[in-house]
C-alpha atoms as one frame of an Amber mdcrd trajectory, in Angstrom:
protein
 226.652  29.292 201.365 223.718  28.250 203.570 220.809  30.608 204.218 218.457
  29.269 206.900 215.287  31.379 206.922 213.446  29.664 209.754 210.538  32.077
 210.046 209.816  31.675 206.346 210.326  27.915 206.446 213.078  28.054 203.833
 216.593  26.671 203.587 218.594  27.889 200.595 221.974  26.507 199.544 224.015
  28.602 197.116 226.831  26.978 195.142 228.904  28.734 192.508 231.713  27.825
 190.169 233.565  29.017 187.097 233.642  26.361 184.353 237.004  25.629 182.750
 237.656  27.662 179.621 234.526  29.814 180.029 234.370  33.563 180.753 231.427
  33.112 183.042 230.152  32.007 186.432 227.338  29.650 187.448 225.367  30.360
 190.636 223.214  27.411 191.677 220.370  27.911 194.185 218.762  24.900 195.882
 215.554  26.053 197.583 214.012  23.769 200.226 210.459  24.310 201.500 209.949
  22.939 205.021 206.250  23.855 205.204 203.451  21.357 204.680 202.053  23.004
 201.554 203.415  24.081 198.181 204.489  27.690 197.762 205.895  30.223 195.310
 209.291  31.688 196.150 210.412  34.952 194.581 214.068  35.276 193.557 215.653
  38.659 192.785 218.901  38.499 190.764 220.846  41.763 190.533 224.149  42.315
 188.735 226.156  45.528 189.088 228.632  46.182 186.293 232.025  47.825 186.215
 233.102  47.086 182.662 236.601  48.525 182.732 240.242  47.516 182.854 242.116
  47.110 186.129 244.397  50.030 185.253 241.385  52.221 184.479 239.865  51.363
 187.835 242.991  52.830 189.461 243.003  55.884 187.212 246.176  54.700 185.450
 244.698  54.030 182.008 244.537  56.623 179.253 241.468  54.961 177.734 238.334
  57.048 177.868 235.667  54.996 179.593 232.033  55.341 178.650 229.038  54.913
 180.904 227.743  51.355 180.889 224.451  50.809 179.085 222.124  47.988 180.137
 219.042  46.518 178.489 216.766  43.550 179.070 216.089  41.253 176.097 212.775
  39.417 176.240 213.718  36.919 173.536 216.765  35.556 175.354 215.370  36.307
 178.834 218.588  38.041 179.870 220.177  41.399 180.686 222.982  42.745 178.527
 225.437  45.535 179.380 228.120  47.277 177.370 230.534  50.156 177.685 229.253
  53.016 175.530 232.748  53.881 174.253 234.495  50.509 174.135 233.695  47.011
 172.777 233.152  45.443 176.214 230.030  43.351 176.813 228.516  41.321 179.667
 225.349  39.230 180.107 223.365  37.635 182.943 220.237  35.515 183.267 218.835
  32.206 184.534 218.403  28.742 183.070 215.811  28.333 180.346 213.261  26.674
 182.662 212.839  29.883 184.699 211.080  32.728 182.921 211.626  36.351 183.947
 208.678  37.829 185.813 209.967  41.407 185.755 213.152  43.306 184.847 214.332
  46.777 185.806 217.375  49.084 186.079 217.414  50.458 189.667 219.568  53.495
 190.432 220.879  51.863 193.610 220.876  48.347 195.018 220.054  47.681 198.677
 221.397  51.113 199.611 224.894  50.563 198.194 224.675  53.442 195.725 226.807
  53.692 192.619 229.323  51.174 191.331 233.081  51.783 191.307 233.166  53.169
 187.781 230.340  54.111 185.427 228.376  50.930 185.939 224.739  49.987 185.680
 222.438  47.850 187.850 220.329  45.203 186.128 217.745  43.287 188.166 215.696
  40.231 187.202 212.780  38.778 189.176 211.719  35.120 189.114 208.976  33.091
 190.786 209.803  29.470 191.630 207.287  26.825 192.759 208.480  24.493 195.549
 206.306  21.588 196.685 205.589  20.830 200.356 208.612  19.356 202.131 210.529
  19.335 198.841 213.293  21.274 197.146 214.005  22.655 193.697 217.121  24.010
 191.999 217.643  26.934 189.651 220.818  28.229 188.034 221.845  31.822 187.426
 224.603  32.850 185.019 226.956  35.812 184.593 229.407  36.113 181.705 231.598
  38.945 180.457 234.709  40.084 178.664 233.229  39.877 175.157 233.894  42.136
 172.183 230.338  41.898 170.835 226.736  41.318 171.899 226.521  38.161 169.779
 229.467  36.599 171.624 227.774  37.360 174.933 224.603  35.653 173.681 226.626
  32.593 172.616 228.296  32.420 176.032 224.960  32.471 177.846 223.555  29.793
 175.552 226.634  27.641 176.211 226.240  27.939 179.991 222.530  27.155 179.836
 223.087  24.062 177.708 226.222  22.631 179.322 226.436  23.814 182.964 225.977
  20.323 184.421 228.602  18.624 182.289 230.963  21.564 182.823 230.899  21.193
 186.616 231.340  17.432 186.335 234.370  17.939 184.074 235.883  20.455 186.489
 235.349  18.175 189.490 237.054  15.327 187.643 240.029  17.499 186.697 240.485
  18.825 190.235 240.135  15.352 191.741 242.887  14.078 189.449 245.065  17.062
 190.377 244.596  16.350 194.095 245.481  12.666 193.753 248.569  13.390 191.670
 250.353  15.323 194.417 248.427  14.717 197.620 250.519  15.179 200.791 250.283
  12.905 203.827 251.196  14.734 207.043 251.064  13.734 210.742 248.705  16.610
 211.508 245.333  16.193 209.745 244.568  19.929 209.815 247.879  20.823 208.167
 247.391  18.039 205.630 243.946  19.295 204.686 245.203  22.904 204.456 248.176
  21.955 202.303 246.133  19.897 199.881 243.483  22.586 199.546 246.049  25.239
 198.636 246.378  23.483 195.276 242.677  24.108 194.725 243.054  27.765 195.689
 246.005  28.213 193.338 243.982  26.749 190.488 240.876  28.692 191.482 242.563
  32.109 191.466 244.493  31.711 188.197 242.932  33.523 185.267 243.810  33.644
 181.585 243.609  37.295 180.580 241.503  38.390 177.583 244.486  39.890 175.707
 246.845  37.037 176.523 248.876  36.002 179.508 248.031  34.707 182.954 247.197
  36.564 186.159 246.395  35.772 189.771 243.090  37.133 190.987 242.170  38.317
 194.444 239.046  36.257 195.064 237.204  34.682 192.142 234.330  34.904 191.490
 233.395  37.357 194.249 236.133  39.917 193.454 237.655  39.316 190.011 240.303
  42.060 190.241 243.940  41.103 189.785 246.467  41.212 192.599 248.172  44.598
 192.777 251.286  45.076 194.837 250.632  41.746 196.549 251.059  39.617 193.433
 254.631  38.693 194.426 253.496  37.204 197.720 250.701  35.366 195.945 253.118
  33.838 193.442 255.542  32.738 196.135 252.789  30.540 197.540 252.552  28.702
 194.210 256.199  27.629 194.091 256.084  24.837 196.735 252.933  23.524 195.031
 254.732  22.837 191.773 253.493  26.037 190.151 256.835  27.223 188.749 255.601
  27.346 185.148 252.521  29.311 186.176 254.678  31.758 188.154 256.938  32.276
 185.121 253.958  33.009 182.880 252.555  35.438 185.424 255.856  37.299 185.774
 255.937  37.935 182.039 252.753  39.985 182.411 254.275  42.253 185.072 257.581
  43.153 183.388 258.334  45.175 180.219 258.598  43.322 176.934 262.156  42.380
 176.060 263.170  41.749 179.678 264.412  38.184 180.014 262.726  36.210 182.785
 265.001  33.452 184.133 263.727  29.909 184.205 262.290  28.867 187.541 262.741
  25.213 188.382
């Protein structure tokens, strides 16, 4: 995402990715200062929680959901949230080089009001120095799906320490996947679209916390699973060589004991 703030003399590039094997997301901000003098740029990072199951979000889960509780921890420079009735935890913060200037729990965010469930808003403020005609980069992290606060702390520490090598490893894996089955078509637009669908299929596949595999709607922006449209989503994976992934996904949508035929 490119944000060109011409009146302020700023150009901000936002990149985000989910590292392989990590229940978290990395948001990378590159801030460019086009003015002829150094300046301080304030960054506000707000996370809104809905720590609940997909079924509960639809009112189809018998679990009693508690209101989310959020707190800022000065030692780890991060916000933590948990469900007051269930062992569900989330965490968010920035890289270690950026210290929190202020933290609060606003009732609403930019006029959007309450979250879908019983969520909480946690906001962190940072101040970043950018030299004249130069740029600087900061990383923000969100992680969730943990059964304890300590596991959330470990996840944040892992992202802070290994974010760069994690993105390099993911790029290498995806590049190898593209080369292995790249299509060559007469129409360049169709060729590019076809090859990128392999990336989308990989991007939207999620290993579920209690086992199994699911297809998500739009990671990381909307992490909910496909509802009635999961069948159409899976059919798109078949011509891409995703038969095994489709079989694993089907097992999560049918009762136990029902035999799923092999797809080949």
